[in-house]
N, C-alpha and C positions, 0 to 999 in steps of 0.2 A: 435622668432625674425628671420628676414631674412637678410642675407648679400649678397649684390651684390658685386662680386669681381673678380679679375683676378689673378690666382694662382701664377703667376711670378712676380707681382707687389709688391715691398717692402712695399708700403702702405697698401696693402691688408694683406700681411703676418703679419705685426706687430699686426694688429687688430685680426686675426685669433689665433695668438699664445696667445695674452692675453685672448681671449675666452677659449682656451684649458687650459690655466693656472688656470682660474677661475672655470673651470668645467661647463662653460655655453655652452648649445648646440645651435647651429645656423643652420638654413636652409640655404644652400648655393646655390646662383644662379650664375654661371659664365657668365661674361660679356667678350666676345672675342674682346679685343681691336684691334687685328690685322685685323679683319673683319669689324670694324667700328660699332660693336653693341652698343657701348656707345653713338653713335650719333642717334640711333633710337628714334622715338618721345616717346614711352612708357617709356623708360629709362630716357630722358631728362626731362620728367614731374617729375620724382622723384629727379633727381639732374641736375639742369640747368646748372651746370659747365661741364656736360657730362664727369664726372670722377668717378673713383672707389677709395675706397670702398664707398658704401652707405648702410646704415642700416635702416631697416623698422621694427618697433616695434608697432603693431597695427596700429593707425592712426598717429604715430609719425615717421617722416621721418629725418634722421640725416646723413649729410655728413661731411667730413674732418676726416681723420683717426684719429688724436689726440683727437678730441671731441668724437669720437665713443669709443675709449680706455677709456676715463674718464667716459662715459655712462655705459660701462660694469662694471667698477670698482664699480660704484654707486649702482649696483645690488647685490654686495657682500661685504657688510660693513666688515671692520676688515682685509681685505686682506693685505699681506705683499707688494704688488705692489703699495700700496699708503701709507699715513700716516695721523695720526690725529694731529701731531705735526707741528706747523705753519713753522718752519725753515725748516724742512724736505720736508714739501709740497713745500715751495719756492725753494729749492734745486732741486727738481723733475722738477719743472716748468721751472727753468733756462735752464735744459738740453733739455726739451721738446722744449722750444722756440729757444734755440741755434740750435737744429736739423732742425727746420723749416727755420730759417732765413739764416743759414750758412752751415751745413753739407749736408743736403739733396739737396740743389742747386748745390753744388760742386759735389757731387757724381753723381746727375741727368744729368750733362753735358755728362759724359761717358756713362751713360745708354742710353741717347738719341743717341748719336753719333754712339755707337757700336751695340746697340741692337735694339732699335726702328727703326732707319733707315732701318736696315736689314729687320725688319718685314714688313715695308712699302715700301720697294724697292725705297728708297729715295737716293740711292747712298751711297758712302763711307763716312768716317769721315771727318769732316771739320778741317784742322790743326789749323786754328785759334781758333776755339772753343775748341779744345783739349788743346791748349797752355793756354787759359783762365781757362779751367777746373783744369790743373795742378797747376797753381798759386793758385786758389782757394782751392784746396784740400790740397795741402802741407801747406798752411797757417793755415787751420783749423785742419788738422790731427796732427799738432804739439801741438795745444791746448789740444786735446783729449789724445794724448800720454803722455804729461806731467802730465795731471790730473790722469791719471790711474797708474802711478808709486806707487807701494805698494798698489793699490787698486784691489779688486776683482770685484767690481761693481761701477757704477757711483755715486751712493748715498747710503751711509751706507754699511751694511753688507750683503745685499741680493738683488736679482734682483728687479727692479722697473719698472714702465712704461717708465722711462728714457732710460733703457738699451734696451727694445724691440723697442722702436722708433728709437733710435739712431743707433743701431746695424743692422737694417733691411736692409739697402742698401748694407751691406757688403756681403749678400747673392749673390749678382750680381758682386762681384769682379772679378771673373775670366772671365765671358763672356763680362763684360763691360770694362775690362782691367783698373779697378780702381788701382792706384798705392800705394797700401797699403802694399807691400811686406817689405819695409824697416822699418815698424813701429811695432817693437816687443811687445810693451805693448798693442796695439790695437788688434793685432792678438792673443795675450794671452786672452784678455778680450772676444773677439768674439768667441774664443774657449769655454769659459765658457757658453756663450749663446747657441752655438751649441750643448752643452751636455745636455741642458734642455729639459725634456720631451715634453713639450708645444712647443718648437721650432721644434723639430723633427716631431711632429704631423702635424705642420703647413706647412711642406715642399711640394712643388708641386709634382705631380705624376711623372712627367718627367722634365728633365732638359733642359736648353737652349744649 
């Protein structure tokens, strides 16, 4: 299987971490977003959204990081990242969808304003967007903070897809100025993720 990715992308890193966790070897192809490689015709044929990550498994092409994570898990039945129990599955889905609908958009505002704009020479952060980002972030960070009290992981007693997906944006907390400093439970939980071998292996070779 081949994964088209950008090492600093939270969406890419969550997929790569899951692959390492499962012991699945992927051929990696870096798509340099700052140079516009994701807009090249050959890549757009694979992903019409011109976004990463994108997985190619033979004649099967799959985009959207959460879908790719599920596909990788399907290759390793019985993994602790998933569950055969319907209620546990629903709980993992809950946090995966929450991440897509709320957490990622809130964190993404900071990543765009502080990191993407710098890469693309688009000027400084927009104060109005940062105000919007802070409102969204604090609203949903409190939900996560409260849920994590007395919990090591989001669902059950071990790391699942929900942790890799939701935690991935916190890798950008420093360069993107994501205001996570006051959330002790979130930082403790992300520390658990940082200590995982799969997360360490998925880290980009150089930092922003």
